Backbone bond lengths (Angstrom), bond angles and torsions (degrees), N, CA, C in turn:
res aa  C-N    CA-C-N  psi(-1)  N-CA   C-N-CA  omega(-1)  CA-C   N-CA-C  phi
1 M - - - 1.472 - - 1.524 108.64 -
2 S 1.318 116.00 136.73 1.469 119.93 179.91 1.500 110.15 -73.50
3 Q 1.377 113.90 156.02 1.443 118.98 -176.31 1.554 109.51 -153.71
4 F 1.303 117.33 130.86 1.452 122.93 171.84 1.542 107.93 -83.06
5 R 1.323 117.25 125.63 1.446 120.24 176.15 1.550 110.82 -119.66
6 Q 1.261 117.12 138.77 1.462 120.76 -176.87 1.502 112.26 -104.04
7 N 1.373 113.76 129.87 1.483 119.97 173.95 1.505 107.34 -63.95
8 P 1.355 119.09 122.30 1.462 119.49 -175.95 1.538 113.56 -71.19
9 I 1.326 118.73 -12.57 1.427 121.36 -179.49 1.533 111.68 -94.70
10 S 1.352 115.87 -55.09 1.455 120.55 -179.84 1.497 115.07 -84.18
11 K 1.352 115.93 -17.61 1.472 123.76 -176.09 1.544 110.95 68.20
12 H 1.307 117.93 14.92 1.479 120.39 178.11 1.543 107.60 -82.62
13 W 1.331 114.67 153.20 1.443 120.69 -176.45 1.529 109.96 -99.19
14 V 1.336 116.94 146.41 1.438 124.38 170.66 1.503 107.88 -126.79
15 L 1.332 117.48 140.59 1.478 121.95 -179.46 1.534 106.04 -103.63
16 I 1.313 115.84 115.84 1.466 122.70 173.40 1.502 108.69 -91.73
17 A 1.318 118.32 111.09 1.436 123.77 -170.28 1.515 111.70 -130.03
18 P 1.348 119.05 80.28 1.478 122.23 -175.41 1.515 114.09 -56.87
19 N 1.322 116.56 -31.65 1.457 119.48 -174.55 1.507 112.73 -65.80
20 R 1.385 115.93 -23.82 1.433 120.03 -178.86 1.558 112.92 -65.53
21 S 1.343 113.82 -25.23 1.493 117.30 -177.30 1.548 112.08 -68.96
22 K 1.353 116.17 -11.43 1.469 119.69 -177.63 1.528 112.37 -89.52
23 R 1.363 117.73 -0.42 1.428 119.82 -177.61 1.556 112.53 -60.81
24 P 1.293 119.75 140.85 1.493 119.14 174.97 1.505 111.35 -72.21
25 E 1.300 115.89 148.46 1.484 122.86 -179.49 1.518 106.98 -109.51
26 E 1.315 114.33 110.63 1.519 118.72 -173.91 1.493 113.35 -101.76
27 F 1.313 121.08 1.13 1.427 119.18 -168.68 1.541 113.48 -82.81
28 G 1.345 117.30 6.28 1.424 119.18 169.13 1.526 111.09 -82.12
29 K 1.329 116.32 -11.29 1.462 124.88 -179.45 1.496 109.64 -94.75
30 I 1.304 117.24 -173.73 1.448 123.58 176.43 1.548 109.45 -64.09
31 T 1.330 114.88 137.98 1.462 118.24 -178.05 1.516 112.50 -94.45
32 A 1.305 115.69 161.21 1.474 120.43 -175.25 1.523 112.50 -63.41
33 S 1.352 115.56 -23.52 1.447 118.74 -178.58 1.565 113.28 -88.72
34 D 1.336 114.46 -5.32 1.438 118.21 178.66 1.543 111.26 -69.56
35 P 1.339 119.64 129.77 1.474 119.04 -178.66 1.530 114.35 -61.40
36 D 1.347 118.53 -15.46 1.443 120.82 -179.70 1.536 110.94 -97.52
37 A 1.305 118.10 3.76 1.468 119.25 176.83 1.481 110.16 -68.64
38 P 1.330 119.98 137.78 1.459 122.87 179.44 1.522 113.38 -74.74
39 E 1.311 116.41 154.67 1.463 121.75 177.93 1.535 108.61 -67.49
40 V 1.348 116.61 -34.13 1.453 122.61 175.06 1.525 108.67 -129.61
41 D 1.338 115.14 124.11 1.488 120.13 176.89 1.527 106.18 -110.15
42 H 1.353 116.26 111.65 1.447 118.72 -173.76 1.539 112.66 -67.41
43 A 1.321 117.00 -13.64 1.452 120.98 177.13 1.532 111.84 -85.83
44 C 1.366 116.45 -9.59 1.460 120.07 -176.97 1.508 109.64 -89.75
45 V 1.329 116.45 127.43 1.492 118.91 -176.62 1.506 114.08 -70.60
46 F 1.365 117.72 -13.12 1.421 122.56 178.47 1.480 114.41 -89.25
47 C 1.325 117.46 -13.38 1.467 121.47 -173.05 1.547 113.93 -79.05
48 P 1.297 118.28 154.53 1.469 122.47 174.88 1.528 110.36 -53.55
49 G 1.313 116.57 138.99 1.426 120.92 -176.00 1.521 112.14 102.84
50 N 1.373 116.36 -22.93 1.418 120.21 179.77 1.508 114.20 -111.65
51 E 1.332 116.41 26.07 1.461 121.81 -176.57 1.531 112.43 -59.79
52 A 1.324 116.92 -31.72 1.468 121.04 -177.09 1.503 111.67 -70.80
53 K 1.335 118.37 -14.68 1.470 120.61 179.81 1.526 110.81 -80.34
54 N 1.340 119.53 -10.17 1.425 122.04 178.47 1.529 110.52 -122.96
55 G 1.267 116.24 156.22 1.533 117.85 163.81 1.483 108.61 -70.35
56 E 1.319 117.34 175.79 1.449 120.77 179.66 1.527 109.21 -144.67
57 I 1.325 115.52 134.52 1.446 122.38 174.03 1.559 109.47 -97.87
58 A 1.369 115.20 -43.48 1.478 119.71 179.52 1.516 107.68 -166.29
59 R 1.314 114.85 162.16 1.469 120.78 171.14 1.526 109.91 -139.13
60 F 1.350 115.88 153.62 1.483 120.90 -177.64 1.510 107.74 -138.09
61 P 1.367 118.06 121.00 1.478 126.62 -11.67 1.546 109.60 -67.90
62 D 1.287 115.56 166.28 1.463 120.36 -171.17 1.533 109.23 -85.87
63 N 1.339 115.95 65.48 1.457 120.63 178.24 1.533 108.16 -156.17
64 K 1.317 117.59 -175.51 1.448 120.47 -173.62 1.546 112.56 -70.93
65 D 1.320 117.43 -14.85 1.446 123.04 176.94 1.530 112.68 -95.45
66 W 1.339 116.96 31.65 1.447 121.61 -177.43 1.554 110.19 -55.82
67 Q 1.319 111.98 148.85 1.472 119.98 175.33 1.554 112.10 -105.09
68 L 1.351 113.57 -28.85 1.501 120.21 174.46 1.516 108.80 -134.80
69 R 1.355 114.76 141.65 1.480 118.97 170.99 1.526 108.80 -127.47
70 I 1.271 116.44 145.08 1.456 122.16 172.58 1.500 107.76 -110.98
71 I 1.315 115.61 125.25 1.474 123.35 -178.27 1.522 109.48 -130.29
72 P 1.333 118.64 153.80 1.460 120.99 171.87 1.526 108.66 -70.45
73 N 1.297 117.62 142.17 1.459 121.68 179.25 1.519 108.29 -71.02
74 K 1.349 115.91 123.30 1.454 120.27 -178.29 1.517 112.19 -67.14
75 F 1.342 115.02 -30.75 1.494 121.15 179.30 1.497 107.43 -110.67
76 E 1.318 116.73 57.83 1.470 122.73 -172.41 1.501 112.55 -66.96
77 A 1.372 112.81 143.57 1.457 119.65 172.30 1.494 111.74 -86.63
78 L 1.372 116.88 -19.16 1.473 121.44 179.49 1.510 108.15 -131.99
79 A 1.344 116.63 156.82 1.425 120.63 -179.89 1.556 108.09 -152.62
80 H 1.306 115.59 164.80 1.473 118.45 178.61 1.500 110.07 -80.82
81 I 1.309 115.83 90.44 1.436 123.72 178.94 1.536 106.07 -124.13
82 P 1.356 115.43 158.13 1.494 116.76 -176.57 1.556 110.24 -60.81
83 L 1.320 115.28 135.89 1.446 120.66 175.91 1.542 108.90 -69.08
84 A 1.333 113.73 126.19 1.455 119.57 179.27 1.505 108.87 -146.31
85 S 1.296 116.87 151.41 1.471 120.03 179.11 1.511 110.01 -145.10
86 D 1.339 113.87 163.48 1.429 121.25 -179.63 1.512 107.15 -136.24
87 K 1.331 117.67 125.68 1.453 121.39 179.25 1.490 110.68 -123.98
88 D 1.321 117.68 40.39 1.440 122.93 178.26 1.529 108.67 -70.94
89 F 1.304 119.18 -73.96 1.462 124.99 171.26 1.516 107.15 -123.59
90 Y 1.347 115.04 -66.02 1.442 119.21 175.26 1.530 109.21 -80.05
91 V 1.316 116.22 134.84 1.482 121.04 -178.09 1.487 108.49 -97.49
92 H 1.314 117.27 132.57 1.459 122.65 174.01 1.500 110.07 -144.03
93 R 1.363 113.54 158.31 1.430 120.72 173.50 1.472 110.44 -135.32
94 A 1.314 119.71 151.33 1.490 123.43 179.45 1.557 107.40 -61.41
95 G 1.314 114.01 145.42 1.472 120.17 179.06 1.525 111.37 -81.20
96 S 1.310 115.80 61.59 1.467 120.74 -177.85 1.518 110.95 -88.30
97 G 1.299 118.57 141.93 1.409 122.64 -179.97 1.513 114.79 159.18
98 D 1.293 116.41 -166.14 1.468 122.58 177.04 1.522 110.62 -116.84
99 H 1.329 117.38 143.20 1.447 121.19 178.13 1.516 106.04 -137.12
100 E 1.324 117.35 104.04 1.449 123.98 -175.50 1.537 112.55 -115.92
101 V 1.308 116.31 152.76 1.471 122.74 176.43 1.547 106.98 -119.65
102 I 1.319 115.91 134.73 1.435 122.91 174.03 1.511 107.36 -111.40
103 I 1.336 115.15 118.97 1.487 123.20 -174.64 1.519 110.74 -106.20
104 T 1.314 116.51 130.48 1.453 120.35 168.48 1.566 109.11 -88.91
105 R 1.325 114.96 159.00 1.488 117.69 -165.02 1.531 114.46 -70.21
106 K 1.359 117.87 -47.27 1.434 119.97 -167.82 1.581 112.08 -83.93
107 H 1.289 115.38 129.08 1.459 121.09 -177.58 1.533 114.01 -65.10
108 N 1.293 116.44 -29.81 1.469 121.08 -170.70 1.520 112.28 -109.59
109 E 1.361 116.65 24.82 1.477 118.23 -172.68 1.533 108.84 -127.93
110 P 1.347 116.77 90.35 1.501 118.36 174.00 1.530 110.20 -62.87
111 V 1.283 116.06 167.08 1.478 120.43 -173.67 1.521 110.01 -57.83
112 A 1.322 119.52 -35.85 1.464 122.26 -179.75 1.521 111.21 -59.24
113 L 1.257 119.59 -26.69 1.465 123.48 -175.01 1.539 112.90 -106.45
114 Q 1.327 116.56 -2.00 1.448 118.48 -179.18 1.552 111.11 -74.92
115 S 1.311 115.47 160.46 1.430 119.63 179.33 1.550 108.72 -70.14
116 I 1.344 116.54 156.58 1.425 120.73 177.61 1.516 110.87 -61.94
117 Q 1.337 117.45 -30.72 1.450 121.54 179.61 1.549 111.71 -66.72
118 T 1.358 112.53 -40.09 1.489 116.57 178.56 1.534 111.42 -68.05
119 V 1.290 115.87 -41.32 1.472 118.31 178.61 1.526 111.31 -63.87
120 E 1.342 116.82 -43.37 1.435 120.79 179.14 1.538 110.70 -62.85
121 L 1.331 117.15 -42.62 1.461 120.08 177.59 1.510 110.26 -58.42
122 T 1.328 115.76 -41.15 1.470 120.56 178.52 1.497 112.05 -56.08
123 F 1.316 117.03 -46.90 1.484 120.31 179.82 1.485 112.33 -66.43
124 H 1.332 117.33 -34.45 1.485 120.42 176.51 1.534 108.60 -65.14
125 V 1.348 118.53 -39.38 1.458 121.36 179.06 1.540 110.89 -66.98
126 F 1.333 117.01 -37.96 1.448 122.18 176.16 1.539 108.30 -57.21
127 R 1.320 115.39 -49.66 1.474 120.20 -178.32 1.515 110.89 -58.39
128 Q 1.325 114.66 -46.68 1.500 120.56 -178.33 1.495 110.85 -61.93
129 R 1.352 117.55 -44.75 1.462 119.48 -176.55 1.574 109.69 -67.38
130 L 1.298 117.50 -39.42 1.487 118.35 177.74 1.485 110.77 -61.03
131 R 1.325 117.86 -41.39 1.480 119.70 -179.47 1.523 111.80 -66.42
132 E 1.337 116.22 -30.80 1.452 119.59 179.50 1.505 110.97 -81.54
133 L 1.289 119.88 -41.08 1.476 123.05 -178.10 1.510 112.70 -68.85
134 M 1.344 119.26 -28.59 1.425 120.56 -177.06 1.508 112.77 -74.30
135 T 1.335 117.31 -5.07 1.452 121.06 172.93 1.534 113.80 -77.88
136 H 1.317 115.64 -12.31 1.475 121.57 179.01 1.559 109.59 -72.60
137 Q 1.272 117.16 105.89 1.471 120.03 -173.11 1.511 114.20 -69.15
138 D 1.347 118.32 -20.44 1.437 119.56 -178.19 1.546 114.41 -91.57
139 L 1.363 113.49 1.60 1.462 117.47 -178.87 1.510 110.64 -115.51
140 A 1.344 119.66 166.70 1.428 121.57 -169.75 1.536 114.12 -125.38
141 Y 1.314 117.92 -26.16 1.491 118.77 -172.42 1.509 111.41 -157.79
142 A 1.331 116.82 145.91 1.452 120.67 174.69 1.528 108.58 -120.02
143 H 1.351 113.38 128.33 1.478 119.58 -178.14 1.537 108.29 -110.29
144 I 1.354 115.22 123.86 1.457 121.75 179.03 1.531 108.94 -106.83
145 F 1.302 116.71 127.00 1.482 118.16 -179.12 1.523 111.10 -149.93
146 H 1.372 114.14 163.89 1.427 124.20 -179.10 1.496 108.42 -132.41
147 N 1.324 118.71 127.57 1.433 125.01 174.85 1.521 108.03 -109.54
148 Y 1.318 118.79 124.85 1.460 122.29 -179.08 1.500 110.02 -126.43
149 G 1.339 115.85 111.00 1.448 120.97 179.87 1.500 112.07 98.64
150 R 1.321 117.67 151.70 1.439 122.79 -176.67 1.507 111.99 -59.40
151 D 1.352 115.04 -40.97 1.481 120.88 -176.30 1.493 110.72 -70.67
152 A 1.355 119.22 -9.83 1.450 123.60 177.66 1.539 111.87 -105.04
153 G 1.349 115.26 7.64 1.429 119.91 175.32 1.501 115.76 96.14
154 A 1.311 118.86 4.29 1.496 121.81 176.07 1.483 110.55 -77.84
155 S 1.319 116.69 135.40 1.483 121.37 175.71 1.505 112.60 -111.41
156 I 1.356 116.68 -14.38 1.466 122.08 175.86 1.527 108.29 -112.32
157 V 1.324 115.95 133.88 1.443 121.30 -178.19 1.513 112.07 -67.95
158 H 1.350 115.68 -40.15 1.485 121.64 -173.57 1.555 108.45 -60.84
159 P 1.375 117.19 129.54 1.464 121.33 -177.32 1.518 112.44 -57.44
160 H 1.349 115.56 132.50 1.463 118.53 -178.46 1.554 107.44 -161.79
161 Y 1.323 113.64 165.78 1.449 122.45 175.86 1.510 109.38 -124.48
162 Q 1.306 117.32 166.65 1.494 120.65 176.69 1.499 110.24 -131.75
163 I 1.348 114.69 145.90 1.443 121.80 171.56 1.513 107.86 -125.95
164 M 1.351 116.49 125.84 1.467 121.51 178.12 1.534 106.89 -120.89
165 S 1.349 114.93 121.17 1.440 119.65 176.17 1.524 108.27 -98.89
166 L 1.352 117.02 126.08 1.432 122.02 -166.82 1.503 111.91 -114.75
167 P 1.359 116.92 153.57 1.485 118.95 175.48 1.522 112.94 -83.94
168 I 1.292 117.71 -0.50 1.484 124.39 178.45 1.512 111.06 -128.98
169 V 1.288 116.68 160.14 1.458 122.72 170.82 1.511 108.05 -85.84
170 P 1.368 121.24 119.08 1.459 121.74 -176.78 1.512 111.35 -57.77
171 T 1.316 115.47 147.76 1.445 122.37 -176.72 1.527 112.11 -54.01
172 A 1.313 118.08 -45.31 1.464 121.41 -176.18 1.535 111.00 -63.69
173 V 1.360 118.43 -38.58 1.414 120.59 178.09 1.495 111.64 -74.50
174 H 1.333 116.41 -40.02 1.471 120.47 177.72 1.533 111.29 -59.32
175 D 1.342 115.98 -43.47 1.476 118.46 -178.57 1.543 109.35 -65.28
176 E 1.350 118.31 -38.99 1.484 121.07 179.17 1.551 109.32 -61.91
177 I 1.327 115.36 -44.35 1.486 119.72 -174.78 1.529 109.49 -65.85
178 V 1.311 115.45 -43.04 1.486 119.18 -179.17 1.499 111.36 -66.15
179 S 1.337 117.63 -42.78 1.489 121.19 179.36 1.537 109.86 -66.22
180 A 1.327 116.60 -43.01 1.494 120.30 178.75 1.533 109.83 -62.73
181 F 1.302 117.44 -38.10 1.497 120.25 -178.76 1.523 110.28 -66.97
182 H 1.335 117.08 -40.73 1.491 120.48 178.66 1.532 107.86 -64.17
183 H 1.348 117.60 -41.16 1.459 119.32 -179.97 1.573 109.62 -63.37
184 Y 1.346 116.21 -41.19 1.450 121.48 -178.45 1.519 108.41 -62.20
185 N 1.321 116.15 -47.51 1.494 119.51 -177.97 1.504 111.35 -60.17
186 Q 1.324 116.71 -35.76 1.472 118.87 -178.13 1.525 114.27 -81.68
187 Y 1.340 116.72 -41.39 1.463 119.65 -174.91 1.500 115.57 -112.51
188 K 1.350 118.19 -4.08 1.439 121.79 -179.18 1.527 113.87 59.29
189 S 1.310 114.46 33.93 1.461 120.87 177.42 1.537 110.47 -145.33
190 C 1.318 114.42 158.70 1.477 121.00 177.24 1.508 108.62 -78.95
191 I 1.295 118.76 127.81 1.457 122.68 -179.25 1.537 111.03 -63.47
192 F 1.341 116.58 -32.83 1.481 119.31 178.75 1.514 110.12 -69.28
193 C 1.339 117.07 -42.82 1.453 120.46 177.30 1.548 111.31 -61.01
194 D 1.338 113.18 -38.35 1.497 118.53 177.11 1.521 111.16 -64.13
195 I 1.338 114.57 -39.71 1.472 118.51 178.73 1.530 110.00 -64.13
196 I 1.310 116.71 -43.65 1.476 120.47 178.79 1.533 109.60 -57.98
197 E 1.311 117.21 -45.74 1.471 120.34 179.51 1.532 111.68 -62.33
198 E 1.326 116.12 -40.12 1.451 120.46 -178.36 1.531 111.61 -70.18
199 E 1.350 117.08 -40.51 1.437 120.34 178.12 1.520 113.86 -66.51
200 R 1.319 116.19 -36.24 1.450 119.24 177.78 1.559 109.30 -71.01
201 K 1.338 116.31 -31.55 1.482 119.10 -179.27 1.539 109.41 -70.92
202 Q 1.376 115.74 -45.05 1.471 121.32 -178.33 1.521 111.26 -76.54
203 S 1.302 116.79 -37.45 1.480 128.06 175.82 1.559 116.05 63.54
204 E 1.347 119.70 -14.27 1.461 119.07 -175.57 1.455 116.01 -71.40
205 R 1.338 117.96 -15.06 1.457 117.73 178.61 1.560 110.60 -110.27
206 V 1.314 117.64 1.21 1.462 119.53 178.95 1.505 110.39 -75.47
207 V 1.314 117.06 128.53 1.442 123.04 -178.40 1.529 113.17 -99.43
208 H 1.303 112.04 -40.96 1.539 117.32 -178.74 1.483 109.02 -155.35
209 E 1.333 116.50 151.20 1.471 120.13 -179.30 1.519 108.50 -149.03
210 T 1.366 114.59 140.09 1.458 120.45 173.51 1.538 107.37 -127.46
211 E 1.288 114.16 -173.16 1.461 118.56 179.52 1.514 112.96 -57.76
212 D 1.304 116.22 -39.00 1.465 121.14 -173.85 1.553 116.57 -111.98
213 F 1.316 117.91 -9.20 1.437 119.61 -175.53 1.533 110.83 -136.31
214 I 1.324 115.06 158.00 1.432 123.93 172.67 1.540 108.35 -131.84
215 V 1.361 115.15 141.27 1.447 120.03 173.34 1.495 109.56 -122.92
216 F 1.324 116.46 130.14 1.463 120.46 -179.01 1.547 111.67 -146.33
217 A 1.316 114.07 157.51 1.464 119.82 171.26 1.543 105.70 -81.95
218 P 1.273 117.72 121.79 1.511 119.25 -177.14 1.504 111.91 -63.36
219 Y 1.335 114.33 146.76 1.461 122.37 -176.47 1.549 110.07 -53.88
220 A 1.299 118.52 -43.05 1.444 122.88 -179.88 1.546 108.49 -106.51
221 S 1.313 117.68 56.75 1.453 123.35 179.14 1.517 111.74 -55.76
222 R 1.311 117.93 135.11 1.417 121.73 -179.02 1.512 114.11 -85.18
223 S 1.348 115.25 -23.07 1.435 121.70 -175.56 1.525 110.63 -149.79
224 P 1.301 119.62 156.48 1.456 120.25 178.76 1.500 113.19 -54.44
225 F 1.267 119.43 132.06 1.490 124.48 175.70 1.507 116.58 69.24
226 E 1.351 116.11 15.44 1.459 117.38 169.33 1.521 108.28 -61.38
227 M 1.322 116.24 138.29 1.439 123.04 179.93 1.503 111.54 -134.64
228 W 1.334 117.50 141.63 1.446 123.90 174.53 1.539 108.55 -108.17
229 V 1.296 116.76 132.97 1.456 121.34 175.05 1.558 107.47 -111.99
230 M 1.324 115.28 120.41 1.510 118.09 -176.69 1.508 110.85 -130.02
231 P 1.334 115.14 142.00 1.495 120.11 173.34 1.524 107.47 -74.07
232 K 1.340 115.36 139.91 1.450 119.31 177.46 1.553 111.75 -71.34
233 R 1.372 113.68 -34.35 1.453 117.96 175.85 1.550 108.95 -71.18
234 H 1.321 115.19 131.64 1.468 117.65 -179.86 1.551 108.14 -65.42
235 S 1.344 116.53 124.20 1.436 121.49 175.94 1.515 108.12 -156.47
236 A 1.318 115.63 130.36 1.474 121.70 -176.80 1.501 109.45 -85.52
237 N 1.350 118.31 -21.14 1.484 120.32 -171.21 1.500 113.29 -122.73
238 F 1.339 114.61 125.07 1.471 119.44 178.31 1.517 110.59 -58.79
239 E 1.323 117.80 -37.70 1.462 120.10 -176.63 1.544 114.08 -67.38
240 E 1.318 116.51 -5.58 1.445 120.21 175.68 1.553 112.12 -95.76
241 C 1.311 116.49 6.68 1.481 119.73 176.35 1.540 109.46 -59.89
242 T 1.322 114.48 142.90 1.485 120.17 173.14 1.557 109.44 -82.21
243 D 1.310 115.12 163.90 1.463 120.43 176.34 1.526 110.16 -57.70
244 H 1.305 116.70 -42.18 1.462 122.47 -179.12 1.536 108.95 -61.67
245 E 1.306 117.15 -42.44 1.464 119.74 -179.14 1.557 110.51 -66.50
246 L 1.323 116.49 -38.65 1.460 119.32 177.58 1.487 113.01 -62.55
247 T 1.329 116.21 -37.03 1.435 123.11 177.58 1.501 110.39 -61.16
248 Q 1.336 116.20 -45.65 1.472 121.78 179.19 1.496 110.11 -68.95
249 L 1.323 118.59 -37.84 1.471 121.12 -178.82 1.537 108.44 -64.18
250 A 1.296 117.97 -42.18 1.479 122.60 178.80 1.532 108.95 -58.93
251 Y 1.326 117.08 -45.56 1.474 121.46 179.85 1.510 110.06 -61.37
252 I 1.356 117.42 -44.26 1.458 121.03 -178.07 1.531 109.50 -63.87
253 M 1.329 117.79 -44.10 1.451 118.33 179.46 1.552 113.87 -63.81
254 K 1.311 115.54 -35.84 1.471 119.84 173.40 1.520 111.25 -59.86
255 V 1.307 114.93 -46.32 1.507 120.94 -179.08 1.504 110.42 -64.62
256 M 1.311 117.02 -51.34 1.472 119.81 -173.74 1.510 113.94 -70.10
257 L 1.321 116.93 -46.75 1.482 120.31 175.89 1.525 110.97 -65.76
258 G 1.313 117.42 -33.02 1.488 119.22 172.27 1.466 113.42 -63.51
259 Q 1.309 117.47 -40.76 1.498 122.68 176.13 1.525 109.76 -58.24
260 L 1.324 115.65 -47.88 1.473 119.70 179.54 1.473 111.29 -63.90
261 Y 1.332 117.01 -42.75 1.494 121.18 -177.90 1.493 110.95 -60.58
262 V 1.329 118.01 -44.00 1.481 123.49 -173.52 1.546 109.69 -82.12
263 R 1.352 116.10 -50.73 1.469 120.99 -169.32 1.499 112.75 -81.22
264 L 1.358 118.21 -25.65 1.466 121.14 -178.70 1.542 111.40 -112.66
265 N 1.348 115.95 13.75 1.454 121.15 177.25 1.497 112.97 59.09
266 N 1.391 114.53 47.59 1.468 119.83 168.62 1.528 112.76 60.63
267 P 1.400 116.05 61.73 1.469 117.97 -175.26 1.507 112.24 -80.35
268 P 1.355 116.77 155.51 1.481 118.48 170.79 1.479 109.28 -62.72
269 L 1.325 117.11 149.07 1.475 121.03 -177.14 1.509 111.57 -160.49
270 N 1.298 113.43 162.30 1.479 122.03 167.57 1.470 108.87 -122.41
271 F 1.289 118.48 150.48 1.447 121.56 160.18 1.532 108.62 -137.93
272 Y 1.327 113.62 149.05 1.466 120.14 -175.28 1.532 111.47 -152.60
273 I 1.309 116.44 161.93 1.417 121.51 -174.74 1.534 107.86 -117.13
274 H 1.361 117.85 132.37 1.448 123.26 168.68 1.491 109.72 -105.11
275 T 1.319 115.62 126.22 1.491 119.87 -178.53 1.514 105.52 -139.17
276 M 1.340 116.28 176.13 1.448 118.99 179.36 1.514 112.64 -71.14
277 P 1.304 118.24 148.70 1.467 120.74 172.07 1.516 113.32 -60.77
278 Y 1.295 114.38 171.55 1.501 120.89 -177.67 1.514 110.20 -57.03
279 P 1.361 117.54 142.62 1.435 122.09 -171.58 1.540 114.14 -70.60
280 H 1.373 119.93 -17.34 1.428 118.75 -179.08 1.512 113.86 -78.80
281 L 1.342 118.34 -7.00 1.459 119.84 176.19 1.552 111.15 -67.99
282 N 1.281 115.04 140.72 1.478 119.91 179.37 1.532 110.69 -67.13
283 N 1.332 115.98 149.38 1.444 123.65 168.90 1.543 114.07 64.35
284 L 1.345 117.49 27.98 1.397 121.69 -179.64 1.500 114.47 -116.38
285 M 1.307 118.48 -30.64 1.447 122.11 -174.91 1.524 112.21 -58.81
286 H 1.338 117.37 -39.82 1.482 117.41 -177.28 1.527 112.02 -69.11
287 E 1.335 117.46 -15.46 1.431 120.76 -179.23 1.518 113.89 -82.60
288 K 1.341 117.19 -5.75 1.485 119.76 -179.47 1.520 111.82 -62.42
289 K 1.368 117.53 -26.03 1.445 120.06 177.03 1.544 111.29 -73.02
290 A 1.302 115.24 -18.82 1.448 121.28 -177.58 1.541 113.86 -94.09
291 Y 1.344 116.29 -31.70 1.450 119.24 -171.67 1.522 112.07 -100.49
292 H 1.313 117.49 164.23 1.464 123.36 -169.64 1.523 105.88 -151.22
293 W 1.341 119.29 117.58 1.440 118.66 -179.43 1.521 110.89 -67.65
294 H 1.337 115.70 153.73 1.455 118.44 179.48 1.541 109.16 -159.07
295 L 1.301 115.56 160.21 1.434 122.74 179.40 1.564 108.83 -118.21
296 T 1.325 112.31 133.10 1.514 118.06 179.03 1.509 111.15 -108.54
297 I 1.306 117.09 129.96 1.462 122.35 171.35 1.579 107.99 -103.59
298 F 1.341 114.96 123.93 1.467 116.47 -170.58 1.547 109.22 -129.92
299 P 1.344 120.00 89.55 1.483 120.35 171.99 1.543 111.26 -60.41
300 R 1.332 114.07 141.55 1.455 119.72 -177.17 1.503 110.50 -99.62
301 L 1.359 116.01 80.82 1.454 121.16 -172.00 1.535 112.22 -111.27
302 V 1.287 120.09 -8.76 1.433 122.30 177.39 1.517 110.96 -129.26
303 I 1.303 117.73 157.40 1.464 123.76 -177.98 1.506 109.03 -114.64
304 W 1.357 114.06 130.33 1.469 116.64 175.17 1.533 109.69 -68.96
305 A 1.315 113.81 141.55 1.484 120.66 177.12 1.563 109.97 -126.06
306 G 1.318 115.86 -155.91 1.452 119.05 -172.27 1.508 114.03 -61.48
307 F 1.323 118.17 -39.30 1.460 121.02 -178.07 1.525 109.63 -64.38
308 E 1.328 113.42 -49.31 1.480 119.46 -174.70 1.532 110.89 -63.23
309 F 1.347 115.86 -49.50 1.458 119.59 -179.47 1.532 111.57 -66.69
310 G 1.345 116.79 -36.73 1.467 119.20 -175.72 1.527 113.20 -75.69
311 T 1.319 116.76 -30.36 1.447 120.30 -175.80 1.528 112.23 -108.79
312 G 1.349 117.06 -19.31 1.492 117.91 -173.88 1.494 112.09 75.94
313 I 1.349 119.72 11.02 1.479 123.64 -177.90 1.492 106.36 -106.20
314 P 1.339 120.00 112.76 1.462 122.98 175.99 1.543 109.73 -65.12
315 V 1.344 114.63 146.57 1.471 120.51 173.57 1.525 106.20 -111.91
316 N 1.324 116.14 115.72 1.442 122.36 -177.46 1.504 108.78 -106.27
317 P 1.344 119.70 114.42 1.446 120.68 -177.26 1.554 115.38 -77.75
318 M 1.358 115.98 0.43 1.457 119.66 -177.77 1.526 109.40 -131.13
319 A 1.349 114.95 124.81 1.459 119.04 176.67 1.533 111.36 -63.36
320 P 1.335 119.30 138.41 1.453 119.60 -178.13 1.504 112.93 -61.61
321 E 1.316 119.29 -26.85 1.452 121.42 176.24 1.545 110.77 -63.40
322 A 1.338 116.73 -39.11 1.472 120.64 -179.71 1.532 107.91 -71.84
323 A 1.345 118.07 -39.33 1.430 120.54 179.94 1.534 110.70 -64.16
324 A 1.295 115.74 -40.85 1.509 119.76 179.64 1.500 110.29 -64.94
325 E 1.340 117.71 -42.67 1.452 120.54 -179.94 1.483 111.01 -62.65
326 F 1.293 118.59 -37.09 1.479 123.41 -179.01 1.568 110.33 -67.10
327 L 1.329 116.38 -38.74 1.451 120.35 -174.78 1.517 115.40 -98.86
328 K 1.325 115.55 -5.30 1.470 122.01 -174.34 1.542 112.01 -52.17
329 T 1.360 112.53 133.14 1.493 116.87 177.97 1.529 111.78 -113.02
330 I 1.372 115.90 3.72 1.472 118.51 -176.34 1.517 109.76 -121.77
């Protein structure tokens, strides 16, 4: 059974999830990025024809020609178990929540090579799932992420995304919200909106820009070619995106992941969305003026060693200005 355990010194949470160790490891086989990989691999449990091997939450469209399927994660890190906690000395909570997988249809088509229609449909499904999951009163936050390549934590070659709905607000998101709220109290402005204004003014880290979005290498990038994608319209919640914004976001992801695929020779990477926690949590609604949802693209090109793990300070061998210049599309 999964369990959240809290570090008694830092108060940061760790998820102990023994079931995850049972995941199959497919990267000894042909990879999705290999030009010889088939569009359908009948040995792959995610491919069309093998639907009966998985449960199913939904499919889009709802017929045999589906382009996306949502299934429960067979090797889930979270499950619907009674919420319980212990505050004797070490603090822990039951690993209760949802763990879903969103599968795209073609086995050999990473996100960078997918059609704009498929990417746009994916973001529409993200929005729908967030709206549905936030009705769970015993949970606090939904984390959407994509692992691409073994070095980015993927164990299945077939392109897919994951959504984990948690009973706690993750430390990274909590710290952002608290910092943003302090900035808002002091300056009466959103720190993310201020960053967008500053990046557009300086321009040297801006990689791409559209009517509604900006993409830039963050000033304190943790790794080469890290990029932040932010809506120009202030919005704390991804699920409040308009259809027009999702269309632009799909275009941006096609452009940026395509740049990485071609110019960096298809690197392993993660991308994930930070958004506001569920609205039923106390003392959070007033912070919507301070927070701003965003998407992070994080190529996995460096390895943490003793300094990074010992200090928590990433060492980035490439200045974000140089990374932005290399990937710039404008």
